[in-house]
The first five atom37 places (N, CA, C, CB, O) and aatype in JSON, in Angstrom:
{
  "aatype": [12, 19, 19, 1, 6, 13, 10, 6, 11, 7, 1, 3, 10, 0, 6, 1, 9, 14, 18, 15, 19, 9, 0, 10, 0, 0, 1, 13, 0, 19, 0, 3, 19, 13, 17, 1, 15, 7, 5, 16, 11, 19, 0, 7, 10, 15, 9, 1, 6, 6, 9, 14, 4, 17, 1, 19, 14, 0, 13, 15, 16, 17, 14, 13, 15, 7],
  "atom_mask": [
    [1, 1, 1, 1, 1],
    [1, 1, 1, 1, 1],
    [1, 1, 1, 1, 1],
    [1, 1, 1, 1, 1],
    [1, 1, 1, 1, 1],
    [1, 1, 1, 1, 1],
    [1, 1, 1, 1, 1],
    [1, 1, 1, 1, 1],
    [1, 1, 1, 1, 1],
    [1, 1, 1, 0, 1],
    [1, 1, 1, 1, 1],
    [1, 1, 1, 1, 1],
    [1, 1, 1, 1, 1],
    [1, 1, 1, 1, 1],
    [1, 1, 1, 1, 1],
    [1, 1, 1, 1, 1],
    [1, 1, 1, 1, 1],
    [1, 1, 1, 1, 1],
    [1, 1, 1, 1, 1],
    [1, 1, 1, 1, 1],
    [1, 1, 1, 1, 1],
    [1, 1, 1, 1, 1],
    [1, 1, 1, 1, 1],
    [1, 1, 1, 1, 1],
    [1, 1, 1, 1, 1],
    [1, 1, 1, 1, 1],
    [1, 1, 1, 1, 1],
    [1, 1, 1, 1, 1],
    [1, 1, 1, 1, 1],
    [1, 1, 1, 1, 1],
    [1, 1, 1, 1, 1],
    [1, 1, 1, 1, 1],
    [1, 1, 1, 1, 1],
    [1, 1, 1, 1, 1],
    [1, 1, 1, 1, 1],
    [1, 1, 1, 1, 1],
    [1, 1, 1, 1, 1],
    [1, 1, 1, 0, 1],
    [1, 1, 1, 1, 1],
    [1, 1, 1, 1, 1],
    [1, 1, 1, 1, 1],
    [1, 1, 1, 1, 1],
    [1, 1, 1, 1, 1],
    [1, 1, 1, 0, 1],
    [1, 1, 1, 1, 1],
    [1, 1, 1, 1, 1],
    [1, 1, 1, 1, 1],
    [1, 1, 1, 1, 1],
    [1, 1, 1, 1, 1],
    [1, 1, 1, 1, 1],
    [1, 1, 1, 1, 1],
    [1, 1, 1, 1, 1],
    [1, 1, 1, 1, 1],
    [1, 1, 1, 1, 1],
    [1, 1, 1, 1, 1],
    [1, 1, 1, 1, 1],
    [1, 1, 1, 1, 1],
    [1, 1, 1, 1, 1],
    [1, 1, 1, 1, 1],
    [1, 1, 1, 1, 1],
    [1, 1, 1, 1, 1],
    [1, 1, 1, 1, 1],
    [1, 1, 1, 1, 1],
    [1, 1, 1, 1, 1],
    [1, 1, 1, 1, 1],
    [1, 1, 1, 0, 1]
  ],
  "atom_positions": [
    [[-26.01, -26.52, -2.83], [-26.7, -25.47, -1.78], [-25.79, -25.3, -0.57], [-28.21, -26.02, -1.21], [-26.1, -24.55, 0.35]],
    [[-24.76, -25.94, -0.58], [-23.63, -25.98, 0.53], [-23.04, -24.54, 0.61], [-22.37, -27.11, 0.15], [-22.92, -23.94, 1.69]],
    [[-22.69, -24.04, -0.53], [-22.16, -22.81, -0.76], [-23.14, -21.68, -0.38], [-21.75, -22.74, -2.16], [-22.72, -20.76, 0.33]],
    [[-24.19, -21.69, -0.73], [-25.31, -20.69, -0.34], [-25.4, -20.63, 1.18], [-26.78, -21.12, -0.96], [-25.54, -19.55, 1.75]],
    [[-25.33, -21.67, 1.79], [-25.59, -21.84, 3.21], [-24.4, -21.06, 3.99], [-25.68, -23.45, 3.6], [-24.58, -20.23, 4.88]],
    [[-23.18, -21.48, 3.53], [-21.76, -20.99, 3.84], [-21.89, -19.45, 3.67], [-20.55, -21.67, 2.81], [-21.52, -18.73, 4.61]],
    [[-22.33, -18.95, 2.66], [-22.39, -17.44, 2.5], [-23.52, -16.89, 3.35], [-22.63, -17.01, 0.98], [-23.31, -15.77, 3.83]],
    [[-24.6, -17.43, 3.61], [-25.67, -16.84, 4.41], [-24.97, -16.86, 5.94], [-27.2, -17.78, 4.28], [-25.25, -15.95, 6.72]],
    [[-24.27, -17.66, 6.23], [-23.6, -17.85, 7.64], [-22.71, -16.9, 7.77], [-22.9, -19.15, 7.91], [-22.65, -16.28, 8.83]],
    [[-21.89, -16.62, 6.76], [-20.95, -15.47, 6.76], [-21.42, -14.12, 6.67], [0.0, 0.0, 0.0], [-20.8, -13.19, 7.18]],
    [[-22.62, -13.96, 5.97], [-23.34, -12.71, 6.2], [-23.91, -12.45, 7.53], [-24.38, -12.61, 5.3], [-23.78, -11.38, 8.12]],
    [[-24.56, -13.5, 8.01], [-25.05, -13.34, 9.31], [-24.13, -12.81, 10.37], [-25.52, -14.55, 9.71], [-24.45, -11.88, 11.11]],
    [[-22.81, -13.53, 10.42], [-21.64, -13.19, 11.23], [-21.3, -11.76, 10.91], [-20.41, -14.15, 10.96], [-21.19, -10.99, 11.86]],
    [[-21.13, -11.32, 9.7], [-20.59, -10.04, 9.33], [-21.8, -8.98, 9.77], [-20.19, -10.0, 7.65], [-21.44, -7.84, 10.06]],
    [[-23.05, -9.27, 9.83], [-24.14, -8.33, 10.36], [-23.96, -8.17, 11.78], [-25.58, -8.84, 10.09], [-24.36, -7.1, 12.23]],
    [[-23.38, -9.08, 12.68], [-23.2, -8.99, 14.05], [-22.16, -8.09, 14.49], [-22.96, -10.21, 14.54], [-22.06, -7.75, 15.67]],
    [[-21.28, -7.66, 13.45], [-20.2, -6.71, 13.81], [-20.69, -5.47, 13.78], [-19.06, -6.75, 12.98], [-21.24, -5.1, 12.75]],
    [[-20.57, -4.57, 14.9], [-21.13, -3.17, 14.87], [-20.38, -2.25, 13.79], [-21.0, -2.51, 16.34], [-19.19, -2.44, 13.54]],
    [[-21.07, -1.35, 13.23], [-20.6, -0.53, 12.28], [-19.33, 0.23, 12.72], [-21.66, 0.35, 11.92], [-18.36, 0.47, 12.0]],
    [[-19.52, 0.61, 14.17], [-18.4, 1.53, 14.79], [-17.04, 0.73, 14.68], [-18.74, 1.92, 16.44], [-16.0, 1.32, 14.39]],
    [[-17.06, -0.45, 14.89], [-15.89, -1.36, 14.86], [-15.27, -1.33, 13.56], [-16.25, -2.78, 15.19], [-14.06, -1.11, 13.45]],
    [[-16.08, -1.54, 12.48], [-15.52, -1.63, 11.21], [-14.94, -0.17, 10.58], [-16.63, -2.24, 10.33], [-14.01, -0.09, 9.78]],
    [[-15.76, 1.03, 11.18], [-15.36, 2.16, 10.83], [-13.9, 2.46, 11.49], [-16.42, 3.09, 11.17], [-13.03, 3.03, 10.83]],
    [[-13.71, 2.07, 12.72], [-12.54, 2.44, 13.58], [-11.46, 1.53, 12.8], [-12.74, 2.08, 15.34], [-10.4, 2.07, 12.5]],
    [[-11.65, 0.33, 12.49], [-10.59, -0.42, 11.86], [-10.14, 0.13, 10.43], [-11.06, -1.87, 11.75], [-9.0, -0.03, 10.01]],
    [[-11.23, 0.82, 9.69], [-10.91, 1.42, 8.44], [-9.91, 2.75, 8.81], [-12.36, 1.84, 7.64], [-8.86, 2.96, 8.22]],
    [[-10.36, 3.45, 9.72], [-9.65, 4.62, 10.07], [-8.14, 4.35, 10.4], [-10.35, 5.27, 11.22], [-7.24, 5.12, 10.08]],
    [[-7.96, 3.15, 11.1], [-6.65, 2.86, 11.68], [-5.77, 2.42, 10.5], [-6.73, 1.73, 12.83], [-4.54, 2.54, 10.43]],
    [[-6.7, 1.81, 9.45], [-5.87, 1.49, 8.22], [-5.3, 2.49, 7.32], [-6.58, 0.74, 7.42], [-4.22, 2.34, 6.74]],
    [[-6.19, 3.67, 7.2], [-5.76, 4.69, 6.51], [-4.75, 5.48, 7.24], [-6.82, 5.43, 6.13], [-3.8, 5.98, 6.63]],
    [[-4.9, 5.62, 8.53], [-3.75, 6.22, 9.44], [-2.51, 5.79, 9.23], [-3.93, 6.0, 10.79], [-1.55, 6.51, 8.94]],
    [[-2.51, 4.3, 9.42], [-1.2, 3.54, 9.21], [-0.59, 3.9, 7.79], [-1.46, 1.91, 9.32], [0.64, 3.96, 7.71]],
    [[-1.29, 4.11, 6.76], [-0.46, 4.59, 5.62], [0.24, 6.07, 5.7], [-1.37, 4.57, 4.41], [1.34, 6.35, 5.2]],
    [[-0.55, 6.89, 6.38], [0.03, 8.28, 6.65], [1.24, 8.14, 7.67], [-1.14, 9.31, 7.29], [2.32, 8.7, 7.46]],
    [[1.03, 7.45, 8.63], [1.95, 7.2, 9.82], [3.38, 6.8, 8.94], [1.29, 5.8, 10.97], [4.36, 7.55, 8.88]],
    [[3.3, 5.58, 8.32], [4.44, 5.25, 7.55], [5.17, 6.22, 6.69], [4.08, 4.3, 6.8], [6.4, 6.37, 6.67]],
    [[4.16, 6.94, 5.9], [4.79, 7.94, 5.02], [5.7, 9.03, 5.91], [3.58, 8.7, 4.19], [6.82, 9.43, 5.57]],
    [[5.05, 9.36, 6.99], [5.58, 10.34, 7.88], [6.93, 9.86, 8.6], [0.0, 0.0, 0.0], [7.8, 10.65, 8.98]],
    [[6.98, 8.61, 8.74], [8.2, 8.01, 9.44], [9.24, 7.84, 8.41], [7.9, 6.6, 10.14], [10.42, 7.79, 8.76]],
    [[8.92, 7.76, 7.24], [10.25, 7.73, 6.2], [10.64, 9.22, 6.05], [9.89, 7.04, 4.53], [11.81, 9.54, 5.83]],
    [[9.67, 10.11, 6.18], [10.29, 11.53, 6.09], [11.32, 11.86, 7.36], [9.01, 12.68, 6.09], [12.39, 12.45, 7.24]],
    [[10.82, 11.4, 8.46], [11.51, 11.72, 9.69], [12.84, 10.92, 9.62], [10.62, 11.35, 10.99], [13.88, 11.56, 9.78]],
    [[12.92, 9.57, 9.4], [14.02, 8.95, 9.25], [14.95, 9.24, 7.97], [13.65, 7.71, 9.33], [16.11, 8.85, 7.86]],
    [[14.33, 9.9, 7.15], [15.14, 10.14, 5.82], [14.76, 8.92, 4.71], [0.0, 0.0, 0.0], [14.7, 7.73, 5.03]],
    [[14.57, 9.33, 3.67], [14.21, 8.46, 2.53], [15.47, 7.83, 2.15], [13.54, 9.22, 1.32], [16.41, 8.49, 1.7]],
    [[15.5, 6.54, 2.31], [16.68, 5.89, 2.07], [16.48, 4.83, 0.79], [17.12, 5.19, 3.42], [15.76, 3.83, 0.83]],
    [[17.24, 5.25, -0.31], [17.28, 4.43, -1.44], [18.61, 3.77, -1.52], [16.98, 5.2, -2.65], [19.63, 4.4, -1.27]],
    [[18.62, 2.48, -1.86], [19.64, 1.79, -1.76], [20.74, 2.23, -2.6], [19.31, 0.59, -1.97], [20.37, 2.79, -3.63]],
    [[22.11, 2.13, -2.41], [23.21, 2.69, -3.07], [23.66, 1.84, -4.3], [24.32, 2.85, -2.1], [24.47, 2.19, -5.15]],
    [[23.01, 0.68, -4.24], [23.29, -0.39, -5.42], [22.69, 0.08, -6.61], [22.72, -1.86, -5.15], [23.19, -0.3, -7.66]],
    [[21.52, 0.98, -6.66], [20.64, 1.3, -7.88], [21.67, 1.97, -8.78], [19.27, 2.31, -7.55], [22.3, 2.88, -8.24]],
    [[21.92, 1.72, -9.9], [22.89, 2.43, -10.9], [22.14, 3.61, -11.56], [23.42, 1.38, -12.09], [20.91, 3.67, -11.64]],
    [[22.99, 4.53, -12.01], [22.39, 5.6, -12.61], [21.64, 5.16, -13.9], [23.42, 6.63, -12.89], [22.24, 4.48, -14.73]],
    [[20.51, 5.47, -14.06], [19.66, 4.81, -15.32], [20.07, 5.75, -16.54], [17.79, 4.83, -15.08], [19.88, 6.96, -16.6]],
    [[20.61, 5.01, -17.42], [21.02, 5.36, -18.91], [20.55, 4.4, -19.82], [22.52, 5.45, -19.12], [20.53, 3.2, -19.55]],
    [[20.17, 4.86, -20.9], [20.03, 3.91, -21.94], [21.31, 3.91, -22.86], [18.74, 4.21, -22.75], [21.61, 4.92, -23.49]],
    [[22.03, 2.83, -22.93], [23.25, 2.65, -23.59], [23.38, 3.31, -24.91], [23.49, 1.31, -23.72], [24.37, 3.96, -25.25]],
    [[22.38, 3.12, -25.61], [22.34, 3.82, -27.15], [22.29, 5.19, -27.11], [21.11, 3.43, -28.03], [22.8, 5.79, -28.06]],
    [[21.76, 5.85, -26.16], [21.59, 7.23, -26.23], [22.3, 7.94, -25.07], [20.14, 7.54, -26.26], [21.94, 9.08, -24.77]],
    [[23.3, 7.33, -24.39], [23.97, 7.79, -23.37], [24.7, 9.09, -23.74], [24.83, 6.76, -22.9], [24.64, 10.07, -22.99]],
    [[25.33, 9.1, -24.77], [26.06, 10.33, -25.35], [25.36, 11.15, -26.27], [27.23, 9.95, -26.05], [25.88, 12.25, -26.45]],
    [[24.24, 10.89, -26.94], [23.75, 11.43, -28.06], [23.16, 12.89, -27.63], [22.69, 10.43, -28.7], [23.42, 13.85, -28.36]],
    [[22.45, 13.05, -26.57], [21.9, 14.47, -26.39], [23.06, 15.5, -25.86], [20.62, 14.42, -25.29], [22.89, 16.72, -25.78]],
    [[24.18, 14.84, -25.52], [25.29, 15.65, -24.98], [26.51, 15.61, -25.87], [25.67, 15.18, -23.59], [27.61, 16.05, -25.52]],
    [[26.25, 15.07, -27.01], [27.63, 15.0, -27.9], [27.98, 16.32, -28.67], [27.51, 13.82, -29.06], [29.09, 16.53, -29.16]],
    [[26.96, 17.17, -28.72], [27.31, 18.53, -29.52], [28.34, 19.49, -28.73], [0.0, 0.0, 0.0], [28.69, 20.56, -29.23]]
  ]
}
């Protein structure tokens, strides 16, 4: 029954946190995603130069061989 007591204490602690604090934290979490997305657009989307052109070797000339 130690696990049950631990879970009850955790629930009691969670119930003491006001809903407004949880809602504010959730809003900041979502806003952070949009903020970071906007920052990549302002700074310019940077894709590493080392990424090669993706071709499948067996079909690299087949569609264009004609």
